[in-house]
MARMAR-211427 format. One line per 3 residues: number of its first residue (from 1); their letters; for each residue x, y, z negated of C-alpha. Coordinates in pm, 1 decimal. Layout:
BEGIN
NUM) A) X:Y:Z  ...
END
This chain:
BEGIN
1) XXX) 931.9:579.2:1337.1  699.4:343.5:1151.5  525.6:436.9:830.8
4) XXX) 693.5:329.9:506.0  524.7:59.0:306.8  448.5:145.8:-53.7
7) XXX) 720.0:-102.0:-161.7  980.1:71.6:59.7  872.1:411.3:-69.8
10) XXX) 891.3:287.8:-428.1  1244.2:159.5:-368.3  1349.0:502.5:-236.1
13) XXX) 1201.7:672.7:-543.5  1355.4:428.9:-793.4  1695.5:445.1:-622.2
16) XXX) 1687.6:825.6:-642.3  1568.2:814.4:-1002.9  1856.1:587.9:-1102.1
19) XXX) 2107.9:813.4:-924.3  1973.7:1104.9:-1129.6  1991.3:918.9:-1462.3
22) XXX) 1631.6:803.3:-1506.0  1523.5:467.9:-1643.0  1203.1:322.4:-1502.9
25) XXX) 951.5:40.5:-1528.6  713.1:-104.3:-1273.1  460.8:-375.0:-1355.4
28) XXX) 427.3:-580.9:-1041.4  151.3:-828.3:-968.5  212.5:-1200.7:-979.9
31) XXX) 14.7:-1477.8:-819.1  -187.1:-1689.2:-1060.4  -441.9:-1966.0:-1015.2
34) XXX) -702.1:-1686.1:-1003.6  -524.4:-1476.1:-740.5  -290.5:-1177.9:-775.7
37) XXX) -290.6:-1021.3:-1123.4  -89.4:-744.6:-1287.7  -15.8:-814.2:-1655.9
40) XXX) -154.4:-488.9:-1791.8  -464.4:-493.3:-2008.3  -665.2:-256.4:-2222.9
43) XXX) -868.3:52.6:-2137.5  -577.2:204.5:-1941.9  -489.0:-119.8:-1762.9
46) XXX) -706.8:-79.1:-1454.6  -560.3:222.3:-1281.0  -218.4:207.3:-1453.2
49) XXX) 35.9:408.3:-1247.3  304.6:247.3:-1033.1  602.3:382.0:-1226.1
52) XXX) 693.9:494.2:-1574.8  1013.5:702.2:-1576.9  1210.5:823.8:-1877.3
55) XXX) 1515.7:1047.0:-1913.7  1602.9:1226.6:-2234.6  1285.2:1377.6:-2375.7
58) XXX) 1099.0:1359.0:-2043.6  839.7:1091.7:-1976.8  675.2:1064.8:-1637.5
61) XXX) 393.3:849.9:-1501.5  391.3:829.1:-1122.6  139.4:695.4:-874.8
64) XXX) 288.8:633.4:-531.6  66.8:647.6:-226.2  121.3:574.0:138.9
67) XXX) 43.2:850.8:384.8  -326.4:946.1:383.3  -410.6:714.1:91.2
70) XXX) -627.3:844.5:-192.6  -643.1:782.3:-563.3  -910.2:540.7:-679.2
73) XXX) -1142.5:671.8:-953.3  -980.5:444.1:-1214.4  -636.0:580.5:-1119.0
76) XXX) -760.5:939.8:-1152.8  -906.7:863.0:-1496.2  -587.8:699.2:-1625.6
79) XXX) -360.8:973.6:-1488.2  -580.8:1241.6:-1643.7  -557.7:1066.0:-1979.4
82) XXX) -181.3:1011.1:-1959.7  -133.8:1371.7:-1847.9  -245.7:1487.6:-2190.6
85) XXX) 88.0:1374.8:-2336.4  331.7:1329.1:-2045.8  411.1:1445.2:-1693.8
88) XXX) 203.6:1287.4:-1421.8  267.9:1288.5:-1050.3  107.9:1151.6:-736.1
91) XXX) 371.9:1126.2:-467.9  354.1:1054.5:-95.5  651.3:983.6:135.8
94) XXX) 624.8:1334.6:284.5  685.5:1475.9:-65.9  1048.2:1362.4:-86.9
97) XXX) 1187.3:1714.3:-137.3  934.2:1773.9:-416.8  1016.0:1432.1:-565.3
100) XXX) 1385.1:1516.2:-568.0  1313.8:1849.5:-738.9  1090.9:1683.5:-1000.8
103) XX) 1362.8:1430.4:-1087.6  1645.7:1684.5:-1120.3
END
């Protein structure tokens, strides 16, 4: 079986999240005259997590990684900062049971 792309993995996570009553946002890159850009700016912009999920009083920031991928330093910094006031997670495809438990 081939490895999931990050986009396929993200779709699995967002589908599950919706089934369990979560709302989510993902800021995807768009092609501009200067190349691919994601419309997030400010000190937290570089390294912003893949997903923001909300349900009731819970707020989650999630970075999704393909198998064997690692966080970049800017991603670690942003997640550490966001983790001071919300749940943060770094999920890999092999974590699907843990993902399901976190979203319940």
